[in-house]
C-alpha positions as CSV (number, residue, x, y, z in Angstrom):
1,M,35.8,119.3,0.1
2,F,33.1,116.7,-0.4
3,T,32.4,115.3,-3.6
4,R,29.9,113.3,-4.9
5,R,30.4,109.5,-4.4
6,P,30.2,107.1,-7.8
7,L,26.7,104.9,-8.2
8,P,25.1,102.9,-5.5
9,A,26.8,99.6,-4.9
10,N,23.7,97.6,-5.0
11,L,24.8,94.5,-3.6
12,T,22.6,91.0,-3.5
13,A,21.8,89.8,-0.2
14,E,24.2,87.2,-0.8
15,A,27.3,89.8,-1.1
16,K,25.8,91.0,1.7
17,A,26.3,87.9,3.9
18,K,29.7,87.4,2.1
19,W,31.3,90.7,3.2
20,N,29.8,89.9,6.8
21,K,31.1,86.6,6.9
22,A,34.4,88.1,6.1
23,Q,34.4,91.0,8.9
24,Q,33.5,88.5,11.5
25,A,36.6,86.3,10.6
26,R,38.7,85.1,13.1
27,N,42.3,85.1,11.4
28,N,43.8,86.4,7.9
29,E,43.4,83.1,6.3
30,E,39.8,83.2,6.7
31,K,39.3,86.9,6.3
32,L,41.0,86.4,2.8
33,T,39.1,83.3,1.7
34,A,36.0,85.1,3.0
35,L,36.9,88.2,0.6
36,Q,37.8,86.4,-2.3
37,E,34.5,85.0,-1.9
38,F,32.9,88.5,-1.8
39,L,35.0,89.8,-4.5
40,S,33.2,87.4,-7.1
41,S,29.9,88.0,-5.8
42,I,30.2,92.0,-6.6
43,P,28.0,93.1,-9.3
44,K,30.4,93.8,-12.5
45,H,28.9,97.6,-13.2
46,K,30.7,100.7,-13.6
47,G,29.3,101.7,-10.1
48,N,31.7,98.8,-8.5
49,E,34.9,99.3,-10.1
50,R,36.2,101.4,-6.7
51,L,34.6,98.7,-4.4
52,R,36.0,95.7,-6.6
53,A,39.4,97.7,-6.9
54,Q,39.7,98.2,-3.0
55,T,38.7,94.3,-2.5
56,K,41.5,93.3,-4.6
57,R,43.7,95.6,-2.7
58,K,43.0,93.8,0.6
59,I,42.9,90.7,-0.7
60,A,46.7,91.1,-2.3
61,Q,47.5,92.3,1.4
62,L,45.9,89.5,3.3
63,R,47.5,87.1,1.2
64,T,50.8,88.7,1.4
65,E,50.5,88.5,5.2
66,V,49.4,84.8,5.1
67,Q,52.7,84.1,2.7
68,T,54.7,85.7,5.7
69,K,53.2,84.7,8.7
70,H,56.2,83.2,10.1
71,G,59.0,85.5,8.9
72,R,57.7,89.2,8.9
73,S,59.6,91.8,7.7
74,V,59.8,95.7,7.8
75,G,57.0,97.3,6.2
76,R,54.1,94.5,7.4
77,L,53.1,93.5,10.8
78,T,49.6,91.5,11.6
79,E,46.6,93.3,11.2
80,R,45.0,93.1,14.8
81,T,42.5,94.9,17.0
82,I,43.3,96.5,20.2
83,Q,40.1,96.3,22.6
84,K,39.4,100.2,22.6
85,T,39.3,101.4,26.3
86,G,38.7,105.0,27.9
87,A,36.6,108.0,25.9
88,A,38.2,107.4,22.6
89,Q,41.3,105.9,20.9
90,I,44.1,108.0,19.2
91,A,46.6,106.8,16.5
92,V,49.9,108.3,17.3
93,L,51.6,108.0,13.6
94,G,54.9,109.9,11.9
95,M,58.6,109.0,10.8
96,T,61.1,106.8,12.5
97,K,63.0,109.1,15.3
98,S,60.3,111.6,15.3
99,G,59.7,110.9,18.9
100,R,56.5,108.6,19.1
101,S,57.3,106.4,21.6
102,S,59.1,109.3,23.8
103,L,55.6,110.9,23.4
104,L,53.5,108.0,24.6
105,R,56.4,107.2,27.4
106,A,55.6,111.5,28.7
107,L,51.9,110.6,28.4
108,T,50.9,107.1,29.5
109,A,52.2,104.7,31.6
110,A,53.3,102.5,28.6
111,K,57.0,101.6,28.4
112,P,57.6,101.9,24.7
113,V,61.3,101.4,23.3
114,V,62.6,104.3,22.9
115,A,66.3,103.8,20.7
116,D,68.7,105.3,18.7
117,Y,68.2,103.7,16.1
118,P,65.5,104.0,13.6
119,Y,62.2,101.5,13.3
120,A,62.7,100.5,16.9
121,T,58.7,100.1,17.2
122,K,57.6,97.1,15.7
123,D,53.7,96.5,16.2
124,M,50.9,98.9,17.5
125,I,51.7,99.8,21.7
126,P,48.5,101.1,23.8
127,G,48.6,103.8,26.6
128,M,46.4,105.3,28.5
129,L,46.7,109.4,28.5
130,Q,44.6,110.8,31.6
131,F,42.7,114.4,31.1
132,E,40.6,115.4,34.1
133,D,38.4,112.4,35.3
134,L,38.8,110.6,31.5
135,Q,41.1,108.7,29.8
136,F,42.1,108.6,26.7
137,Q,43.9,105.7,24.7
138,L,46.7,106.5,22.5
139,I,48.5,104.0,20.4
140,E,51.1,104.0,18.7
141,V,51.8,103.1,15.0
142,P,55.3,101.9,13.3
143,A,56.5,104.4,11.3
144,L,56.2,104.8,8.1
145,V,58.8,102.7,6.0
146,P,59.8,103.5,2.4
147,S,58.3,101.5,-0.9
148,E,59.7,100.5,-4.1
149,D,58.2,103.3,-5.5
150,G,59.6,106.1,-3.3
151,R,56.6,106.7,-1.5
152,F,56.2,106.3,2.2
153,V,53.4,103.9,3.7
154,L,52.0,102.7,7.0
155,Q,52.5,99.1,7.6
156,E,49.9,97.3,6.4
157,G,48.7,96.1,9.7
158,S,47.8,99.4,10.8
159,M,45.2,99.6,8.6
160,R,42.5,98.6,11.2
161,V,43.4,100.8,13.8
162,L,43.4,103.9,11.5
163,R,40.2,103.3,10.4
164,N,38.6,102.7,13.8
165,C,40.0,105.3,15.7
166,E,38.2,108.4,16.7
167,G,41.3,110.8,16.2
168,L,45.3,110.9,15.2
169,I,48.0,112.9,16.4
170,I,51.0,113.2,14.1
171,V,54.5,113.5,15.5
172,L,56.7,115.3,13.3
173,D,60.4,115.9,14.3
174,L,61.7,119.6,13.9
175,G,65.2,119.0,14.0
176,A,64.2,117.9,10.2
177,D,62.2,119.3,7.1
178,P,58.6,118.9,9.0
179,V,56.8,119.9,6.2
180,V,58.6,117.3,4.0
181,Q,57.3,114.8,7.0
182,L,54.1,116.1,6.9
183,D,53.1,115.9,3.0
184,R,54.1,112.5,3.0
185,I,51.9,111.3,5.9
186,L,49.0,113.3,4.6
187,I,49.9,111.7,1.3
188,E,49.8,108.1,2.7
189,L,46.5,109.3,4.3
190,L,44.7,109.5,1.6
191,R,45.7,106.6,0.2
192,M,44.2,104.8,3.2
193,Q,41.0,107.0,2.7
194,V,41.9,108.8,5.4
195,S,41.0,113.1,5.7
196,V,42.5,114.8,8.6
197,T,40.5,118.0,7.2
198,K,36.7,118.4,7.8
199,M,34.3,117.3,5.3
200,E,31.1,118.7,4.7
201,S,29.2,115.4,5.3
202,N,31.1,112.8,8.0
203,I,29.4,109.3,8.7
204,T,30.7,107.1,11.9
205,I,29.8,103.8,13.0
206,Q,30.1,102.4,16.4
207,K,29.4,98.6,16.5
208,T,27.9,98.3,20.4
209,R,26.8,95.1,22.5
210,S,22.7,96.0,22.5
211,G,20.1,98.4,22.3
212,G,19.9,98.2,18.6
213,V,20.7,100.4,15.7
214,Q,20.4,104.1,16.8
215,L,20.8,107.1,14.3
216,V,22.3,110.2,15.9
217,T,22.2,113.0,12.6
218,A,23.4,116.4,12.5
219,G,22.2,117.3,9.3
220,D,19.7,115.5,6.6
221,L,19.0,112.3,5.5
222,V,18.8,112.4,1.2
223,G,16.2,110.0,-0.2
224,C,16.0,107.6,3.0
225,T,14.4,107.2,6.2
226,R,15.6,106.3,9.9
227,T,13.8,102.8,9.0
228,H,16.1,102.7,5.2
229,V,18.9,103.1,7.5
230,T,18.0,100.5,10.3
231,S,17.7,98.2,7.4
232,L,20.9,98.3,5.9
233,L,23.1,98.5,8.8
234,E,20.8,94.9,9.8
235,S,21.6,93.2,6.3
236,Y,24.9,93.9,7.0
237,G,24.6,92.0,10.2
238,M,25.1,95.2,12.5
239,R,21.6,94.6,14.8
240,N,23.4,96.7,17.7
241,A,25.4,99.8,16.4
242,I,25.6,104.1,16.7
243,I,25.6,105.9,13.4
244,R,26.3,109.3,13.5
245,T,25.8,111.9,10.9
246,T,26.7,115.2,9.7
247,G,25.8,116.8,7.1
248,S,23.7,115.7,3.8
249,V,23.8,111.8,3.6
250,S,22.7,109.2,1.5
251,L,22.4,105.5,1.6
252,D,24.8,105.3,-0.4
253,D,26.8,107.2,1.2
254,I,26.5,104.9,4.4
255,E,26.7,101.7,2.6
256,D,30.4,103.0,1.7
257,V,31.3,103.8,5.4
258,I,30.4,99.6,6.2
259,L,32.2,98.8,3.1
260,E,35.2,101.3,3.9
261,T,35.0,102.7,0.7
262,N,34.5,106.2,1.5
263,L,37.1,109.0,2.6
264,T,36.6,109.1,6.3
265,F,37.6,112.0,8.0
266,K,39.8,111.6,11.5
267,P,40.3,114.8,13.5
268,T,43.7,115.4,13.9
269,I,46.5,117.3,16.1
270,V,50.0,117.7,14.5
271,V,52.6,117.5,17.2
272,A,55.6,118.9,16.8
273,N,58.8,117.9,18.4
274,K,62.0,118.4,19.8
275,V,61.6,122.3,19.7
276,D,64.8,122.3,21.6
277,L,66.8,121.9,18.9
278,P,68.6,124.5,17.5
279,S,67.0,123.8,14.1
280,A,63.9,124.0,15.2
281,T,63.0,127.9,15.3
282,E,63.6,127.8,11.3
283,H,61.5,124.6,10.9
284,L,58.7,125.6,13.2
285,G,58.1,128.7,10.8
286,R,57.8,127.1,7.8
287,L,55.6,124.1,9.4
288,L,53.5,126.8,10.1
289,D,52.7,128.5,7.2
290,R,52.2,125.0,5.8
291,T,49.4,123.7,8.7
292,G,47.8,127.5,8.8
293,S,44.5,127.2,10.7
294,S,43.4,123.5,8.9
295,I,45.3,121.4,11.3
296,P,46.1,122.3,15.1
297,L,49.4,122.4,15.7
298,I,50.7,121.6,19.5
299,V,54.9,122.6,19.6
300,V,56.6,120.5,22.0
301,S,59.6,118.9,23.4
302,C,59.3,115.1,25.1
303,M,63.1,115.5,26.3
304,T,62.4,118.9,28.4
305,K,58.4,118.0,28.7
306,S,57.5,121.5,27.2
307,G,54.3,121.8,26.4
308,L,52.9,118.0,26.7
309,G,50.3,119.6,29.4
310,E,48.3,120.9,26.6
311,I,48.0,117.8,24.7
312,G,44.8,116.3,26.6
313,R,42.8,119.1,26.6
314,K,43.2,119.7,22.7
315,V,42.6,116.1,22.4
316,F,39.3,116.4,24.4
317,E,38.1,120.1,22.4
318,L,39.2,118.0,18.7
319,L,36.5,115.3,19.0
320,K,34.0,117.5,20.5
321,I,32.9,115.3,23.1
322,I,31.2,116.3,26.5
323,R,30.6,114.6,29.7
324,V,27.5,113.9,31.0
325,Y,26.6,112.3,34.7
326,T,23.5,110.4,35.9
327,K,21.8,110.9,39.0
328,E,19.1,108.6,40.1
329,P,16.3,110.0,41.5
330,N,16.2,111.4,45.1
331,S,19.9,110.6,45.5
332,S,21.9,112.8,46.9
333,S,25.2,112.6,44.0
334,P,25.8,111.9,40.3
335,S,27.2,108.9,39.0
336,P,31.2,108.8,39.3
337,E,32.0,108.3,35.9
338,P,30.3,110.4,32.9
339,F,28.6,109.3,30.0
340,V,30.9,110.6,27.3
341,V,28.5,111.7,24.2
342,R,29.0,114.1,21.4
343,Q,28.4,117.8,21.3
344,G,24.9,118.4,20.6
345,T,23.7,115.4,22.3
346,T,20.3,115.5,24.0
347,V,18.2,114.5,26.7
348,G,16.6,112.1,24.4
349,N,19.5,110.9,22.7
350,L,21.1,110.3,26.5
351,S,18.1,108.1,27.4
352,R,18.2,106.1,24.4
353,Q,22.0,105.6,24.6
354,I,21.7,104.4,28.6
355,H,18.6,102.0,27.4
356,S,15.9,102.0,24.4
357,E,13.1,101.3,26.8
358,L,14.2,104.4,29.3
359,F,13.5,107.0,25.9
360,D,10.2,104.8,25.2
361,R,9.2,105.8,28.9
362,F,10.5,109.1,29.2
363,K,8.8,111.8,31.1
364,Y,10.7,114.4,32.0
365,A,14.2,115.3,32.8
366,R,16.2,117.2,35.6
367,V,19.0,118.8,34.9
368,W,21.9,120.8,36.9
369,G,24.8,122.5,35.2
370,R,25.4,125.1,32.6
371,S,23.1,124.2,30.3
372,V,20.1,124.8,32.2
373,S,18.9,128.7,34.0
374,Y,18.7,127.2,37.2
375,S,19.8,124.0,39.3
376,G,17.1,120.9,38.8
377,E,15.1,122.8,36.0
378,R,12.9,120.5,34.4
379,V,13.6,119.7,31.0
380,G,12.0,117.6,27.7
381,V,13.8,115.5,25.4
382,D,14.9,117.8,22.8
383,H,17.0,119.7,26.0
384,V,20.7,120.0,24.5
385,L,23.2,119.2,27.1
386,L,26.4,120.4,28.2
387,D,29.7,119.5,29.6
388,K,29.3,118.6,33.2
389,D,25.7,118.6,33.2
390,V,23.9,116.1,35.6
391,V,21.0,115.0,34.5
392,E,18.3,112.8,36.5
393,I,15.6,110.9,34.2
394,H,12.1,110.2,35.4
395,A,10.3,107.6,33.4
């Protein structure tokens, strides 16, 4: 359930500049120094208690990583960003020996270590999952490890991947108690402010190389306008980005996303692995009772390959994306590669994403596909597109 967040941060221009400096840091040493400066600039009032607490946690994590840079131990890895490729980036996580590496091998061309001993995966491993004419980037995240207080935690360097990805695949071992595994993982995700169930409101920000700040909303802006949103992002140094919102959101909610102090929804699939084992049937029944209809569940065996063919389609459906192909006027064929956009995208949204000037000069478009009554129908900017539509924009 979506709950109202604390009072707005009301950060000064100086604090925002220091936050942006931390975001642009080239290594952990620079980021540590920048975050310490940012912490000192946060106004000390009740509305900022959560932001100050989270910044302190990040500083502590970075200090530990810097101190152990030349001798990492289990439970810590260098935080890094894997460049996104394909239609979306999906993090694959789970307990040790659940079959994450086997799943990545079975679905992609990646060659992670598959071993009989625990904690064989030491770092993030990417691989590309092919689904029809799309590719999804899967990233295997190192297994959760036991902490001193009895919890199981994700390694510290995994945080950036979890925050930046578009979705999650949680791999569970049906040879052990999958409910216990799932609960441990969900508790850790909540600690990292990640929710696997959809909230009433959601905000995502995708940085781009050009096009300015573009707002795509399927809801209401509360107490602010598009101009306010653009100004807020630019004040944090984000001059090119696509921000998507659902439900009713305020400027404070958007600032929470920028500062990573919000609870972020990640579309999630649970993959129950090792269905070929004798104990799987009993454990699967308990897991179905636990997940119900709240989280999509796919039952597989990486050993026999059973159920693996369902994953690509389920990822595509869960992300609520569509493929749109563009065609030049008077051309006989559309582009071979589609634009991958959100469900509900209009012709106007698409033209703006291609180039802001194309939207400004837009006259009309012709569309071929399921969203129109007949092939080549002439439509305006508000026409909503469907999967595999072909669009010819006239400006």
